[in-house]
C-alpha angles and dihedrals in degrees: 000000000000124000091254092054093049091049092054092043089052099036093131093052101096094171092058089051091048091053094044091050089065090067118082088230106035091185091065088058092053091047093051089051090051090047129094096277096044093219134102136205110235126185121241118212098050103081100354144000128219140221117216125208139157114278095245090051093053088051090055091049093046090052092049096049094041131228097286091061090062101046109122093000113122120234121187124197138196097208091186094060101026094240122136128193122213111201114233133171119296113270095033094109089061091073104017110126105157112145113243096030138082124218116227113201143132111354096028126099130202127212107231138180116219109278105243092005122136095239116071126181133205085234111058096017119167114230088173112012122209114254146157095315100036118166132174125240117263105246092213095055090043090052093048092050093047090053094045091049093044090060087060092051117025094190086087098051097075103023134083121185 
């Protein structure tokens, strides 16, 4: 199925369009989603950056910040490696230095399943898919929560992944 057909089929899926628009050739994203693997490579640093962290660390941060802080905020996971990716404003990666996390910005690509699609993958799985009211995580709030949760478990304070 061509990208144009996929776009018409998923016209109501605002989150998928939001992700595809981050690619310099959005049709390529739709074609990859329609391909055999069902995932696409999407560049960071154009519309958003991401902060990568281990899954258990994200759970601690989500618990600390509470469920309302995560409403409408996309979170991607690689279930095979245990990494998660919190989407933050473009440019955040340039100055990000929180221990136990990795900034993902310009020059990096993420593997993503189609948000709202019928094919999910262990790699590029949406824990919180983007949608109509998508907003990016506030870097200051995320840093504050990472620091609060690090004081509870010092294993995060010195290690990256």
